[in-house]
C-alpha positions as CSV (number, residue, x, y, z in Angstrom):
1,M,0.0,0.0,0.0
2,L,2.9,2.3,0.6
3,F,4.0,1.6,-2.9
4,F,0.6,2.5,-4.2
5,R,0.6,5.8,-2.3
6,K,4.0,6.6,-3.6
7,K,2.8,5.9,-7.1
8,Q,-0.2,8.0,-6.4
9,Q,1.9,10.9,-5.1
10,V,4.3,10.6,-8.1
11,A,1.3,10.6,-10.5
12,I,-0.2,13.7,-8.7
13,C,3.2,15.4,-8.9
14,V,3.5,14.6,-12.6
15,V,0.0,15.8,-13.3
16,A,0.7,19.0,-11.3
17,V,3.9,19.6,-13.2
18,M,2.0,19.0,-16.5
19,L,-0.7,21.5,-15.4
20,V,1.9,24.1,-14.5
21,A,3.8,23.5,-17.8
22,D,0.5,23.7,-19.7
23,F,-0.4,26.9,-17.9
24,L,3.0,28.4,-18.7
25,W,3.2,27.2,-22.3
26,F,-0.4,27.8,-23.4
27,G,-1.4,30.6,-21.0
28,C,1.4,32.8,-19.9
29,L,3.7,32.7,-23.0
30,P,1.0,33.7,-25.5
31,L,-0.2,36.3,-23.1
32,H,3.3,37.7,-22.8
33,K,3.7,37.8,-26.6
34,A,0.4,39.5,-27.0
35,T,1.3,42.1,-24.3
36,K,4.6,42.7,-26.1
37,A,2.9,43.2,-29.4
38,I,0.3,45.6,-27.8
39,N,3.2,47.6,-26.2
40,Q,4.9,47.8,-29.6
41,T,1.7,49.0,-31.3
42,K,1.2,51.6,-28.6
43,A,4.7,52.9,-29.1
44,A,4.2,53.0,-32.9
45,L,0.9,54.9,-32.4
46,A,2.5,57.3,-30.0
47,L,5.3,58.0,-32.4
48,A,2.8,58.5,-35.2
49,I,0.9,61.0,-33.0
50,V,4.0,62.9,-32.2
51,K,4.9,63.1,-35.9
52,G,1.4,64.1,-36.8
53,T,1.4,66.8,-34.1
54,A,4.8,68.1,-35.4
55,G,3.5,68.1,-38.9
56,S,0.4,70.0,-38.0
57,R,2.6,72.7,-36.4
58,Q,4.4,73.1,-39.7
59,M,1.1,73.3,-41.7
60,P,0.6,77.0,-41.4
61,A,4.2,77.8,-42.5
62,L,3.8,75.3,-45.4
63,S,0.4,76.8,-46.4
64,E,1.9,80.3,-46.4
65,Q,4.8,79.1,-48.5
66,L,2.4,77.4,-50.9
67,Q,0.3,80.6,-51.3
68,K,3.5,82.6,-52.1
69,L,4.6,80.1,-54.7
70,Q,1.1,80.0,-56.2
71,A,1.1,83.8,-56.4
72,A,4.5,83.8,-58.1
73,V,3.5,81.1,-60.6
74,S,0.0,82.5,-61.3
75,N,1.6,85.3,-63.4
76,Y,3.6,82.9,-65.4
77,E,1.2,82.7,-68.3
78,V,0.8,86.5,-68.3
79,N,4.6,87.1,-68.2
80,V,5.4,84.7,-71.0
81,P,3.6,86.1,-74.1
82,S,2.4,83.9,-76.9
83,Q,4.1,86.2,-79.5
84,R,7.8,86.9,-80.0
85,A,7.4,90.7,-79.7
86,L,11.2,91.2,-79.7
87,G,11.0,94.7,-81.1
88,V,8.7,95.9,-78.4
89,F,10.9,94.4,-75.7
90,L,14.1,96.0,-77.2
91,Q,12.3,99.3,-77.3
92,Q,11.4,98.9,-73.6
93,L,15.0,98.2,-72.8
94,A,16.2,101.3,-74.6
95,N,13.6,103.4,-72.9
96,L,14.5,102.1,-69.5
97,M,18.2,102.8,-70.1
98,T,17.5,106.3,-71.3
99,E,15.1,106.9,-68.4
100,H,17.8,106.0,-65.9
101,G,20.4,108.1,-67.6
102,L,22.5,105.2,-68.8
103,T,24.8,106.0,-71.8
104,E,26.7,104.1,-74.5
105,Q,23.8,101.7,-74.9
106,V,24.2,98.5,-76.9
107,V,21.4,95.9,-77.1
108,A,22.0,92.9,-79.3
109,P,19.6,89.9,-79.5
110,G,21.2,86.5,-80.0
111,M,20.1,83.4,-81.8
112,E,16.6,82.2,-80.8
113,I,16.5,78.8,-79.0
114,K,13.4,76.7,-79.5
115,A,12.2,74.1,-77.1
116,D,8.9,72.1,-76.5
117,G,6.4,74.7,-75.6
118,L,8.8,77.6,-74.7
119,N,11.2,79.6,-76.8
120,C,13.9,81.9,-75.5
121,I,15.9,84.7,-77.0
122,P,19.2,85.6,-75.4
123,I,20.0,89.3,-75.3
124,D,23.4,91.0,-74.6
125,M,23.2,94.5,-73.1
126,Q,25.9,97.1,-72.5
127,C,25.7,100.5,-71.0
128,K,27.5,103.0,-68.8
129,G,26.3,104.9,-65.8
130,R,26.5,105.3,-62.0
131,L,26.0,102.2,-59.9
132,T,22.8,103.5,-58.4
133,Q,21.4,104.2,-61.9
134,V,22.3,100.6,-63.0
135,F,20.6,99.1,-60.0
136,E,17.5,101.1,-60.5
137,F,17.5,99.9,-64.1
138,Y,17.7,96.3,-62.9
139,K,14.8,96.8,-60.5
140,R,12.6,98.2,-63.3
141,L,13.7,95.4,-65.6
142,Q,12.4,92.8,-63.1
143,R,9.1,94.6,-62.9
144,L,8.4,94.5,-66.7
145,D,5.4,92.7,-67.8
146,R,7.6,90.1,-69.5
147,L,9.6,87.3,-67.8
148,V,13.3,88.3,-67.9
149,R,16.0,86.1,-66.5
150,I,19.4,87.7,-65.8
151,E,22.0,85.1,-66.6
152,Q,25.2,87.1,-66.2
153,A,26.1,90.6,-65.1
154,K,29.5,92.2,-65.2
155,F,30.5,95.6,-63.8
156,T,33.8,97.3,-64.4
157,N,35.0,100.7,-63.2
158,D,35.5,103.3,-65.8
159,N,39.2,104.2,-66.4
160,S,38.5,107.9,-65.7
161,F,37.5,107.1,-62.0
162,D,34.5,109.4,-62.2
163,G,32.1,107.0,-60.5
164,Q,30.9,105.5,-63.7
165,V,30.7,101.7,-64.3
166,N,30.5,99.8,-67.5
167,M,27.7,97.2,-67.3
168,Q,27.6,94.1,-69.5
169,T,24.6,91.8,-69.0
170,K,23.2,88.7,-70.6
171,V,19.5,88.2,-70.2
172,V,17.0,85.8,-71.7
173,I,13.4,86.5,-72.5
174,Y,10.8,83.9,-73.2
175,Y,7.7,83.4,-75.3
176,R,5.3,80.6,-76.0
177,P,5.1,79.5,-79.6
178,E,1.7,79.6,-81.2
179,V,0.2,76.1,-81.6
180,E,-0.4,75.2,-85.2
181,P,-3.8,73.5,-85.8
182,D,-3.5,69.8,-86.6
183,R,-3.6,69.4,-90.4
184,E,-5.5,66.1,-90.3
185,H,-8.1,67.6,-87.9
186,L,-8.4,70.7,-90.2
187,G,-9.0,68.4,-93.2
188,E,-11.7,66.4,-91.4
189,S,-13.6,69.6,-90.4
190,Q,-13.6,70.8,-94.1
191,N,-15.0,67.5,-95.3
192,I,-18.0,67.6,-93.0
């Protein structure tokens, strides 16, 4: 009977160890993994919230920057004419130079460059005047109703040292080429 009791105790101990192992293996371990996954998810969400909050603080500045860029780009179509109008522009340059008291004026257009949807004409300018006159000329040049890009500007003192500078500038003006009607489309409309 003692032997039977020892077997019974061993069996009870084995069953208890199996129950404890089952509890740990199928209860605590998955629960620990789930808790770890939840904590990682909470940390990721907290990080997303922090990033979102930081981004929302930047939104007013980005919105303001977007409005400025839209205002600058909105005049693009207006400032790039659909016609070449080179003579008109050259006359405007000469008038501006004269208006600002610049002398020894030379304005020479270069070879026109054609691209898809936008053509440009390089122009070399030279004149002589006081530095303040030249800068006033540049300010007015940028306010013209035509897009003008200043590519290069060179200033040299006059040899007489009377405060005059010689200005050499390369600018580029743009225009949009007129779109020619599609010849096939034109022929179809005449047949109808």
